[in-house]
C-alpha positions as a Markdown table, in Angstrom:
| # | Residue | x | y | z |
|---|---|---|---|---|
| 1 | Unk | -28.2 | -12.8 | -76.1 |
| 2 | Unk | -25.8 | -9.9 | -76.9 |
| 3 | Unk | -23.8 | -10.3 | -80.1 |
| 4 | Unk | -21.3 | -8.5 | -82.4 |
| 5 | Unk | -22.6 | -8.5 | -85.9 |
| 6 | Unk | -20.5 | -7.7 | -89.0 |
| 7 | Unk | -22.6 | -6.5 | -91.9 |
| 8 | Unk | -21.9 | -6.7 | -95.6 |
| 9 | Unk | -21.4 | -2.9 | -95.5 |
| 10 | Unk | -18.4 | -3.6 | -93.2 |
| 11 | Unk | -20.3 | -2.0 | -90.2 |
| 12 | Unk | -19.8 | -3.7 | -86.9 |
| 13 | Unk | -22.8 | -3.5 | -84.5 |
| 14 | Unk | -23.4 | -4.8 | -81.0 |
| 15 | Unk | -26.9 | -5.6 | -80.0 |
| 16 | Unk | -29.2 | -8.0 | -78.1 |
| 17 | Unk | -30.6 | -10.5 | -80.6 |
| 18 | Unk | -34.1 | -11.2 | -79.3 |
| 19 | Unk | -35.3 | -13.4 | -82.2 |
| 20 | Unk | -33.9 | -15.0 | -85.3 |
| 21 | Unk | -35.0 | -16.9 | -88.3 |
| 22 | Unk | -33.4 | -17.9 | -91.6 |
| 23 | Unk | -34.6 | -14.6 | -93.1 |
| 24 | Unk | -34.0 | -12.0 | -90.4 |
| 25 | Unk | -32.6 | -11.1 | -87.0 |
| 26 | Unk | -34.7 | -9.1 | -84.5 |
| 27 | Unk | -32.5 | -6.6 | -82.6 |
| 28 | Unk | -32.9 | -4.7 | -79.4 |
| 29 | Unk | -30.8 | -1.6 | -78.7 |
| 30 | Unk | -28.3 | -1.9 | -81.7 |
| 31 | Unk | -25.2 | 0.3 | -81.5 |
| 32 | Unk | -22.6 | 0.7 | -84.2 |
| 33 | Unk | -19.0 | 0.3 | -83.1 |
| 34 | Unk | -16.9 | 3.1 | -84.6 |
| 35 | Unk | -13.1 | 3.0 | -84.0 |
| 36 | Unk | -11.4 | 6.3 | -83.1 |
| 37 | Unk | -7.9 | 7.5 | -84.0 |
| 38 | Unk | -6.6 | 6.7 | -80.5 |
| 39 | Unk | -7.6 | 3.0 | -80.7 |
| 40 | Unk | -10.8 | 3.2 | -78.7 |
| 41 | Unk | -14.4 | 2.4 | -79.8 |
| 42 | Unk | -17.3 | 4.8 | -79.9 |
| 43 | Unk | -20.8 | 3.3 | -79.4 |
| 44 | Unk | -23.2 | 5.1 | -81.8 |
| 45 | Unk | -27.0 | 4.3 | -81.9 |
| 46 | Unk | -27.4 | 2.3 | -85.1 |
| 47 | Unk | -31.1 | 3.1 | -85.7 |
| 48 | Unk | -31.6 | 6.4 | -83.8 |
| 49 | Unk | -34.9 | 7.3 | -85.6 |
| 50 | Unk | -36.7 | 4.0 | -84.8 |
| 51 | Unk | -39.3 | 3.9 | -82.1 |
| 52 | Unk | -37.9 | 3.2 | -78.6 |
| 53 | Unk | -38.4 | -0.3 | -77.1 |
| 54 | Unk | -39.3 | -1.7 | -80.5 |
| 55 | Unk | -37.1 | -4.4 | -82.0 |
| 56 | Unk | -35.3 | -3.6 | -85.3 |
| 57 | Unk | -35.5 | -6.3 | -88.0 |
| 58 | Unk | -32.4 | -6.9 | -90.1 |
| 59 | Unk | -32.3 | -9.3 | -93.0 |
| 60 | Unk | -29.7 | -12.1 | -92.6 |
| 61 | Unk | -28.6 | -11.6 | -96.2 |
| 62 | Unk | -26.8 | -8.5 | -94.9 |
| 63 | Unk | -24.9 | -10.4 | -92.2 |
| 64 | Unk | -21.3 | -11.6 | -92.8 |
| 65 | Unk | -21.0 | -13.1 | -89.3 |
| 66 | Unk | -21.9 | -12.7 | -85.7 |
| 67 | Unk | -20.0 | -13.6 | -82.5 |
| 68 | Unk | -19.9 | -13.2 | -78.8 |
| 69 | Unk | -18.3 | -9.9 | -77.8 |
| 70 | Unk | -15.2 | -9.9 | -75.6 |
| 71 | Unk | -15.6 | -8.9 | -71.9 |
| 72 | Unk | -14.4 | -5.3 | -72.3 |
| 73 | Unk | -16.8 | -4.5 | -75.2 |
| 74 | Unk | -19.7 | -6.3 | -73.4 |
| 75 | Unk | -19.1 | -4.3 | -70.2 |
| 76 | Unk | -19.0 | -1.0 | -72.1 |
| 77 | Unk | -22.2 | -1.9 | -73.9 |
| 78 | Unk | -24.0 | -2.8 | -70.6 |
| 79 | Unk | -22.7 | 0.5 | -69.1 |
| 80 | Unk | -24.7 | 2.4 | -71.6 |
| 81 | Unk | -27.9 | 1.2 | -70.0 |
| 82 | Unk | -26.7 | 1.4 | -66.4 |
| 83 | Unk | -27.7 | 4.1 | -63.9 |
| 84 | Unk | -24.6 | 3.5 | -61.8 |
| 85 | Unk | -21.6 | 5.8 | -62.3 |
| 86 | Unk | -18.3 | 4.1 | -61.8 |
| 87 | Unk | -15.2 | 6.2 | -61.4 |
| 88 | Unk | -12.4 | 5.3 | -63.8 |
| 89 | Unk | -9.6 | 3.2 | -62.4 |
| 90 | Unk | -10.8 | 2.9 | -58.8 |
| 91 | Unk | -12.8 | -0.3 | -59.2 |
| 92 | Unk | -15.3 | 1.1 | -56.7 |
| 93 | Unk | -19.0 | 1.8 | -57.4 |
| 94 | Unk | -20.5 | 5.0 | -56.1 |
| 95 | Unk | -24.3 | 4.9 | -55.7 |
């Protein structure tokens, strides 16, 4: 399940939570959400030096809250992993 997670460091990340316990969350493809000056969000790999396709464990003591992302943020996150290029504003998909 894809979640927004606010950390005690005030970072906001979006990730797929693949496992959880009282002690830790196991995360797949975590990205930090960084606001820009024009009100948009940049998606930055949160653990860029970790081995690919290996979950990242984060201790729950560092989590303030987690929640379901809104549709726009979720769509942008999913687009990162999509091979389909969608032209902006047209609503059409070019394959």
